[in-house]
VOPAGU-2260 file (C-alpha; in pm, 1 decimal, decimal comma):
REM VOPAGU-2260
SITE   aa  ch    i         X         Y         Z
SITE  ARG   A    0  -10465,4   -6728,1      93,5
SITE  LYS   A    1  -10147,4   -6532,4     158,5
SITE  LYS   A    2   -9944,4   -6850,1     190,2
SITE  SER   A    3  -10064,8   -7000,2    -138,5
SITE  LEU   A    4  -10141,8   -6773,8    -433,5
SITE  ASP   A    5  -10292,7   -7025,4    -673,6
SITE  GLY   A    6  -10444,8   -6953,9   -1012,9
SITE  SER   A    7  -10506,6   -7079,7   -1366,1
SITE  SER   A    8  -10327,8   -7040,9   -1699,6
SITE  LEU   A    9  -10418,8   -7085,8   -2065,9
SITE  PHE   A   10  -10183,4   -7112,3   -2365,4
SITE  TRP   A   11  -10263,7   -7136,0   -2734,8
SITE  ARG   A   12  -10089,5   -7142,8   -3071,7
SITE  ARG   A   13  -10096,3   -6796,0   -3222,9
SITE  ASP   A   14  -10063,0   -6936,0   -3576,0
SITE  ARG   A   15  -10378,0   -7144,5   -3524,1
SITE  PHE   A   16  -10599,4   -6933,4   -3295,8
SITE  GLU   A   17  -10697,9   -6566,2   -3290,7
SITE  LEU   A   18  -10790,7   -6400,0   -2962,0
SITE  LEU   A   19  -11133,5   -6241,9   -3012,5
SITE  ARG   A   20  -11149,2   -6018,8   -2703,2
SITE  PRO   A   21  -10973,7   -5974,2   -2368,2
SITE  PRO   A   22  -10992,5   -6280,5   -2139,7
SITE  ILE   A   23  -11210,9   -6282,0   -1831,5
SITE  ASN   A   24  -11071,6   -6361,8   -1489,8
SITE  VAL   A   25  -11323,9   -6474,7   -1229,1
SITE  THR   A   26  -11241,2   -6500,0    -860,3
SITE  PHE   A   27  -11502,3   -6716,6    -693,0
SITE  GLU   A   28  -11685,6   -6604,7    -383,1
SITE  ASP   A   29  -11673,4   -6853,9     -95,9
SITE  TRP   A   30  -11946,3   -6829,2     169,0
SITE  GLU   A   31  -11919,6   -6908,8     537,3
SITE  PRO   A   32  -12286,9   -6968,0     627,8
SITE  ARG   A   33  -12235,7   -7001,4    1002,8
SITE  ARG   A   34  -12083,7   -6653,4    1028,4
SITE  GLY   A   35  -12251,9   -6496,9     728,3
SITE  GLU   A   36  -11917,8   -6412,3     573,0
SITE  VAL   A   37  -11810,2   -6400,4     208,6
SITE  HIS   A   38  -11447,5   -6451,7     113,4
SITE  HIS   A   39  -11256,8   -6392,3    -209,7
SITE  GLU   A   40  -10978,9   -6647,3    -186,8
SITE  ASP   A   41  -10756,2   -6780,8    -462,8
SITE  ARG   A   42  -11004,3   -7015,3    -630,2
SITE  ALA   A   43  -11041,4   -6881,2    -978,8
SITE  MET   A   44  -11127,2   -6928,2   -1344,7
SITE  LEU   A   45  -10960,7   -6783,0   -1652,9
SITE  ALA   A   46  -11148,3   -6793,0   -1985,6
SITE  VAL   A   47  -11059,1   -6688,1   -2341,0
SITE  ALA   A   48  -11255,5   -6659,2   -2664,3
SITE  LEU   A   49  -11062,7   -6783,1   -2967,9
SITE  ARG   A   50  -11128,2   -6816,3   -3338,5
SITE  ASP   A   51  -10996,7   -7139,4   -3492,0
SITE  ARG   A   52  -10846,1   -7032,4   -3823,9
SITE  ALA   A   53  -10818,1   -7394,8   -3940,1
SITE  GLN   A   54  -11195,8   -7422,1   -3974,7
SITE  PRO   A   55  -11368,6   -7344,2   -4308,5
SITE  GLY   A   56  -11496,0   -6993,9   -4382,1
SITE  GLU   A   57  -11455,7   -6744,8   -4100,9
SITE  GLY   A   58  -11352,0   -7019,6   -3860,2
SITE  LYS   A   59  -11526,1   -7159,2   -3553,2
SITE  ARG   A   60  -11531,7   -6969,3   -3224,9
SITE  LEU   A   61  -11428,9   -7143,9   -2907,2
SITE  VAL   A   62  -11448,9   -7047,2   -2541,1
SITE  ALA   A   63  -11183,7   -7227,3   -2335,3
SITE  ALA   A   64  -11162,6   -7200,7   -1957,0
SITE  ALA   A   65  -10915,9   -7316,9   -1691,9
SITE  VAL   A   66  -11057,2   -7368,3   -1342,5
SITE  HIS   A   67  -10922,2   -7427,7    -991,1
SITE  LEU   A   68  -11180,9   -7512,1    -722,9
SITE  MET   A   69  -11181,8   -7549,0    -343,6
SITE  ARG   A   70  -10899,2   -7766,4    -208,1
SITE  ASN   A   71  -10907,4   -8098,9     -18,1
SITE  PRO   A   72  -11103,4   -8329,5    -251,4
SITE  GLU   A   73  -11106,4   -8601,7      14,7
SITE  ASP   A   74  -11328,0   -8373,9     228,3
SITE  VAL   A   75  -11679,9   -8434,0      90,1
SITE  GLY   A   76  -11807,3   -8166,9     329,0
SITE  LYS   A   77  -11652,3   -7907,3      96,9
SITE  ASP   A   78  -11850,5   -8032,7    -201,3
SITE  ALA   A   79  -12125,4   -7777,9    -135,0
SITE  MET   A   80  -11875,6   -7492,2    -164,3
SITE  ARG   A   81  -11729,8   -7640,0    -481,4
SITE  MET   A   82  -12081,1   -7659,8    -629,3
SITE  LEU   A   83  -12133,6   -7290,2    -554,1
SITE  GLU   A   84  -11805,6   -7217,3    -731,0
SITE  VAL   A   85  -11919,5   -7424,5   -1030,0
SITE  SER   A   86  -12244,7   -7227,5   -1035,1
SITE  GLN   A   87  -12048,7   -6901,9   -1058,4
SITE  MET   A   88  -11835,2   -7059,0   -1330,7
SITE  MET   A   89  -12143,0   -7157,1   -1531,5
SITE  ARG   A   90  -12294,5   -6810,4   -1512,1
SITE  ALA   A   91  -11975,5   -6641,6   -1631,7
SITE  LEU   A   92  -11913,8   -6893,0   -1912,8
SITE  SER   A   93  -12272,5   -6899,8   -2040,7
SITE  CYS   A   94  -12260,1   -6522,1   -2072,5
SITE  PHE   A   95  -11917,7   -6530,6   -2239,7
SITE  VAL   A   96  -12033,5   -6794,1   -2489,9
SITE  ALA   A   97  -12335,7   -6576,5   -2574,6
SITE  GLU   A   98  -12125,4   -6261,2   -2613,4
SITE  VAL   A   99  -11890,6   -6409,4   -2871,8
SITE  GLY   A  100  -12136,8   -6651,2   -3036,9
SITE  ALA   A  101  -11910,2   -6947,0   -2966,7
SITE  GLU   A  102  -11968,3   -7281,1   -3135,9
SITE  GLY   A  103  -11756,9   -7468,8   -2882,7
SITE  LEU   A  104  -11694,4   -7470,4   -2508,3
SITE  ILE   A  105  -11412,5   -7644,7   -2321,0
SITE  VAL   A  106  -11373,5   -7628,0   -1941,5
SITE  MET   A  107  -11069,0   -7790,3   -1785,2
SITE  GLY   A  108  -10857,6   -7792,5   -1473,5
SITE  ASP   A  109  -10837,8   -7896,7   -1110,6
SITE  PHE   A  110  -11193,4   -7939,6    -981,0
SITE  ASN   A  111  -11078,2   -8108,8    -658,9
SITE  ALA   A  112  -11377,9   -8341,3    -688,1
SITE  VAL   A  113  -11390,7   -8716,5    -750,3
SITE  PRO   A  114  -11600,4   -8878,9   -1026,4
SITE  GLN   A  115  -11972,7   -8893,5    -949,9
SITE  SER   A  116  -11938,0   -8651,7    -659,3
SITE  TRP   A  117  -12204,3   -8381,7    -641,8
SITE  THR   A  118  -11955,6   -8133,3    -787,6
SITE  HIS   A  119  -11876,1   -8362,0   -1081,9
SITE  LEU   A  120  -12243,9   -8433,0   -1149,4
SITE  PHE   A  121  -12333,8   -8065,9   -1125,4
SITE  ALA   A  122  -12058,4   -7971,2   -1372,7
SITE  LEU   A  123  -12210,9   -8221,6   -1616,4
SITE  HIS   A  124  -12582,9   -8167,6   -1565,1
SITE  GLY   A  125  -12634,1   -7833,7   -1388,1
SITE  TRP   A  126  -12613,7   -7595,8   -1685,5
SITE  GLN   A  127  -12926,4   -7378,5   -1712,3
SITE  ASP   A  128  -12970,4   -7396,2   -2089,4
SITE  CYS   A  129  -13284,1   -7314,9   -2284,0
SITE  ILE   A  130  -13461,7   -7608,5   -2447,9
SITE  GLY   A  131  -13306,5   -7661,4   -2788,8
SITE  SER   A  132  -12987,0   -7483,6   -2688,9
SITE  GLU   A  133  -12832,0   -7743,3   -2458,6
SITE  LYS   A  134  -12453,5   -7761,4   -2459,2
SITE  GLY   A  135  -12449,3   -8136,2   -2393,9
SITE  ILE   A  136  -12150,9   -8113,9   -2160,3
SITE  GLN   A  137  -11944,2   -8434,5   -2155,7
SITE  ASP   A  138  -11647,4   -8554,5   -1951,0
SITE  ALA   A  139  -11358,1   -8641,2   -2184,0
SITE  PHE   A  140  -11233,2   -8907,2   -1940,5
SITE  ASP   A  141  -11564,8   -9077,4   -1870,8
SITE  GLU   A  142  -11431,6   -9416,9   -1983,8
SITE  VAL   A  143  -11086,9   -9373,2   -1827,0
SITE  GLU   A  144  -11134,5   -9243,0   -1474,1
SITE  TRP   A  145  -11311,5   -9555,9   -1350,9
SITE  GLY   A  146  -11005,9   -9781,1   -1367,8
SITE  PRO   A  147  -10845,1   -9949,8   -1065,1
SITE  ARG   A  148  -10729,1   -9702,8    -800,1
SITE  ASN   A  149  -10364,0   -9797,2    -855,6
SITE  GLU   A  150  -10398,6   -9727,9   -1229,6
SITE  SER   A  151  -10629,6   -9426,2   -1258,3
SITE  CYS   A  152  -10559,5   -9106,8   -1068,0
SITE  THR   A  153  -10461,4   -8748,7   -1137,3
SITE  THR   A  154  -10324,0   -8670,2    -792,0
SITE  ARG   A  155  -10114,2   -8893,3    -565,9
SITE  THR   A  156   -9990,2   -8783,8    -224,5
SITE  GLY   A  157   -9924,7   -8953,1     106,9
SITE  ALA   A  158  -10289,0   -8890,7     199,2
SITE  ARG   A  159  -10475,5   -8956,8    -127,0
SITE  SER   A  160  -10483,2   -9125,0    -466,0
SITE  LEU   A  161  -10774,8   -8965,4    -652,0
SITE  TRP   A  162  -10904,4   -8850,8    -989,9
SITE  VAL   A  163  -10984,3   -8478,4    -957,5
SITE  ASP   A  164  -10878,8   -8316,0   -1289,5
SITE  TYR   A  165  -11114,0   -8297,2   -1587,1
SITE  ILE   A  166  -11170,9   -8172,5   -1939,2
SITE  PHE   A  167  -11539,9   -8102,4   -2007,3
SITE  PHE   A  168  -11660,9   -8007,0   -2355,0
SITE  SER   A  169  -11980,8   -7923,8   -2543,4
SITE  ALA   A  170  -12067,1   -8258,8   -2702,6
SITE  ARG   A  171  -12345,8   -8095,9   -2903,4
SITE  THR   A  172  -12082,5   -7925,6   -3119,7
SITE  MET   A  173  -11755,5   -8110,9   -3048,3
SITE  ALA   A  174  -11629,3   -8468,2   -3022,5
SITE  LEU   A  175  -11324,1   -8654,9   -2901,2
SITE  SER   A  176  -11065,3   -8744,2   -3163,7
SITE  GLY   A  177  -10897,8   -9052,7   -3024,8
SITE  ARG   A  178  -10855,9   -9165,8   -2667,5
SITE  PRO   A  179  -10766,2   -8902,2   -2404,0
SITE  GLU   A  180  -10425,8   -8930,3   -2240,3
SITE  VAL   A  181  -10322,3   -8961,7   -1877,2
SITE  GLU   A  182  -10018,6   -9112,9   -1709,2
SITE  ARG   A  183  -10046,0   -9428,1   -1500,9
SITE  CYS   A  184  -10091,3   -9349,1   -1133,5
SITE  PRO   A  185   -9743,1   -9327,7    -972,1
SITE  PRO   A  186   -9653,7   -9596,8    -714,9
SITE  GLY   A  187   -9560,9   -9334,5    -455,3
SITE  PRO   A  188   -9645,0   -8978,8    -354,6
SITE  ILE   A  189   -9569,7   -8688,0    -587,5
SITE  PRO   A  190   -9404,8   -8441,2    -642,1
SITE  ASP   A  191   -9086,6   -8640,1    -688,9
SITE  ALA   A  192   -8782,4   -8640,3    -913,9
SITE  THR   A  193   -8990,3   -8698,0   -1229,2
SITE  HIS   A  194   -9319,2   -8529,1   -1131,9
SITE  PRO   A  195   -9294,2   -8155,2   -1052,9
SITE  SER   A  196   -9651,7   -8133,4    -923,7
SITE  ASP   A  197   -9881,3   -8330,5    -694,3
SITE  HIS   A  198  -10107,5   -8364,4   -1001,2
SITE  LEU   A  199  -10054,5   -8556,9   -1325,1
SITE  PRO   A  200  -10109,4   -8389,3   -1663,4
SITE  VAL   A  201  -10413,8   -8499,3   -1862,8
SITE  ALA   A  202  -10473,2   -8434,2   -2234,1
SITE  ALA   A  203  -10752,4   -8474,0   -2488,8
SITE  THR   A  204  -10780,3   -8402,1   -2861,3
SITE  LEU   A  205  -11114,6   -8257,2   -2971,7
SITE  ARG   A  206  -11267,2   -8162,2   -3304,8
SITE  PHE   A  207  -11561,5   -7952,2   -3413,4
SITE  LEU   A  208  -11856,7   -8142,9   -3556,3
SITE  PRO   A  209  -11946,9   -8044,0   -3915,0
SITE  SER   A  210  -12293,5   -7946,7   -3790,1
SITE  ALA   A  211  -12159,7   -7715,5   -3514,4
SITE  GLN   A  212  -12363,8   -7396,1   -3473,5
SITE  PRO   A  213  -12341,0   -7122,9   -3205,4
SITE  LEU   A  214  -12431,2   -7284,0   -2874,5
SITE  ASP   A  215  -12685,4   -7019,5   -2778,8
SITE  ALA   A  216  -12838,1   -6966,5   -3125,9
SITE  ARG   A  217  -13180,3   -7100,0   -3025,2
SITE  ALA   A  218  -13182,4   -6929,0   -2688,8
SITE  ARG   A  219  -13177,2   -6560,0   -2785,5
SITE  PRO   A  220  -13229,4   -6320,4   -3078,8
SITE  ALA   A  221  -12931,7   -6278,9   -3306,9
SITE  ASP   A  222  -12882,6   -5914,8   -3204,3
SITE  ALA   A  223  -12900,6   -5978,3   -2829,0
SITE  SER   A  224  -12597,4   -5927,0   -2612,0
SITE  CYS   A  225  -12507,1   -6053,4   -2268,3
SITE  SER   A  226  -12333,5   -5832,5   -2016,4
SITE  ALA   A  227  -12072,5   -5951,8   -1769,0
SITE  PRO   A  228  -12194,6   -6157,6   -1472,6
SITE  GLY   A  229  -12377,1   -5957,4   -1206,3
SITE  SER   A  230  -12288,0   -5903,8    -845,6
SITE  GLY   A  231  -12158,1   -6205,9    -665,6
SITE  VAL   A  232  -11866,6   -6278,0    -901,5
SITE  ALA   A  233  -11552,0   -6068,8    -924,6
SITE  VAL   A  234  -11472,3   -6030,2   -1295,6
SITE  ASN   A  235  -11167,1   -5841,0   -1417,9
SITE  ASP   A  236  -11031,5   -5795,9   -1768,0
SITE  VAL   A  237  -10678,1   -5927,5   -1799,8
SITE  GLU   A  238  -10418,4   -5739,6   -1999,5
SITE  VAL   A  239  -10333,8   -5940,3   -2311,4
SITE  ARG   A  240   -9968,1   -5953,0   -2405,1
SITE  PRO   A  241   -9921,3   -6129,1   -2740,3
SITE  GLU   A  242   -9561,5   -6214,1   -2666,6
SITE  THR   A  243   -9673,2   -6436,1   -2378,0
SITE  SER   A  244   -9935,2   -6625,5   -2579,9
SITE  ASP   A  245   -9690,4   -6879,4   -2710,4
SITE  ALA   A  246   -9750,5   -7209,3   -2884,1
SITE  VAL   A  247   -9748,5   -7499,1   -2645,7
SITE  SER   A  248   -9820,1   -7791,6   -2876,3
SITE  PRO   A  249   -9665,4   -7919,8   -3200,4
SITE  PRO   A  250   -9823,6   -7833,5   -3535,2
SITE  LEU   A  251  -10136,8   -8029,8   -3615,6
SITE  SER   A  252  -10214,2   -8167,7   -3958,8
SITE  GLY   A  253  -10541,8   -8131,4   -4142,3
SITE  SER   A  254  -10721,2   -7964,7   -4432,7
SITE  CYS   A  255  -11020,1   -7738,8   -4492,9
SITE  ASP   A  256  -11232,2   -8043,1   -4572,5
SITE  SER   A  257  -11116,3   -8213,4   -4254,4
SITE  PRO   A  258  -10993,9   -7944,4   -4011,9
SITE  PRO   A  259  -10725,7   -8053,9   -3765,5
SITE  PRO   A  260  -10847,7   -8138,5   -3416,2
SITE  LEU   A  261  -10776,8   -7930,8   -3109,2
SITE  SER   A  262  -10543,3   -8059,5   -2838,1
SITE  PHE   A  263  -10589,6   -7941,4   -2481,3
SITE  VAL   A  264  -10379,4   -7997,4   -2171,0
SITE  PRO   A  265  -10509,0   -7818,3   -1861,2
SITE  ALA   A  266  -10267,2   -7665,2   -1615,8
SITE  VAL   A  267  -10260,9   -7847,9   -1284,1
SITE  GLY   A  268  -10263,9   -7705,0    -933,3
SITE  LYS   A  269  -10290,9   -7801,5    -572,1
């Protein structure tokens, strides 16, 4: 939309993580079935492949993605479009995970969908994994987002008080380290003097399981490769500028026997 150029961002600590290849930037296709039209709006996903140097040996590989889906979460009629966007997201990420042989997957951002909506359920259970190669996607806030409406929300405006921001991760290879963090739902609409966005930040600390293996190891031969997603998703390589990949979190403690966990805070949008 010309009036609102939204997007996604990812930041990482350069002393902790190594960028394995250029990021992928996916602009979702939105369909208008009544007119047979396809639109490329501003709903997008940005994904990076990183090597965690703090892990033993050559380090674990992680694919991290930031997502922004169709607006107006209070409009359940748009859930079908959000599910189509999630489907495009899954295709791009499954291929990216296979390309780099990642042991971990984290997907985070503004899904504009409430807990247990079709979009939320599809993001948890709709991955087309081979038997024995399931990612086991889990919602980091599964035990938090069900609190009272005046306590649990990630967006608060004059029209809504909803939980719509998530951090999903591959529970087959990763686990939460401690309780995820989110602010108490504000008493009034935001943005305001202390909240620069109409969304609240959410954060979770994750760690690799000692048994973590490449997520797609049982699904394909070791020498197989996966090309970029086919037609239907606009994928563009993004120029990587090391000077912009700055640390955004304080140093984490740990050792080779017990590698430090990973902290993630998704960017928030409209």
